[in-house]
C-alpha positions in Angstrom: 75.4 24.0 35.0 78.3 23.5 37.6 76.7 20.2 38.4 76.9 19.1 34.7 80.3 20.5 33.8 81.9 18.1 37.0 79.8 15.1 36.0 80.6 15.8 32.4 84.5 15.5 33.2 84.1 12.7 36.1 81.1 10.3 35.6 80.4 7.8 38.5 83.0 4.6 38.4 85.5 7.2 37.9 89.0 6.8 40.0 88.6 9.0 42.9 92.3 10.0 42.4 91.2 11.6 39.0 88.4 13.6 40.5 91.1 15.0 43.3 93.2 15.7 40.3 91.1 17.3 38.1 89.3 19.6 41.1 92.8 20.6 41.9 93.5 21.7 38.7 90.1 23.9 39.0 91.5 25.7 41.9 89.2 23.6 44.8 90.5 23.0 48.3 90.2 19.3 48.5 89.9 18.1 52.0 90.4 14.2 51.3 89.2 13.2 54.8 86.0 14.8 54.0 85.5 13.7 50.5 84.9 17.3 49.6 86.2 20.0 47.9 85.3 23.5 47.9 86.0 27.1 46.3 84.7 30.8 47.0 85.5 33.5 44.6 84.2 36.9 44.5 84.9 39.7 46.4 85.0 39.7 50.4 81.5 41.0 50.6 79.8 39.5 47.5 80.7 36.1 46.1 79.7 32.9 45.5 81.0 29.3 46.7 81.2 25.7 44.9 80.9 22.7 47.1 81.5 19.3 45.5 81.2 16.3 48.1 81.6 12.6 47.0 81.2 8.8 48.2 83.3 6.1 46.6 82.6 2.6 46.6 85.3 0.2 48.6 86.9 0.0 45.2 88.3 3.7 45.2 85.5 4.8 42.7 83.2 7.5 42.7 79.6 6.6 43.7 78.0 9.3 44.1 78.8 13.6 43.6 76.7 16.0 45.4 77.6 19.4 43.7 76.0 22.7 45.5 76.8 26.2 44.1 75.6 29.5 46.4 75.8 33.3 46.2 77.3 34.3 49.9 75.0 36.9 49.5 75.8 41.1 49.6 75.7 43.6 52.7 
């Protein structure tokens, strides 16, 4: 579900800067050195996490994206 939304918005071949700008508007924290973005939401004991990693071509365009959604679990 989240993967489909992200990929529909920023297809492969789009400029990396456009992907970063979009992810920032969605509240994700960007780590440009690792080409990664993530956000945690929910309570301190129960919650979820979204992480997106990407690779770029030499031209700065998105080559591949990996989207992970996971529940952090509850105590």
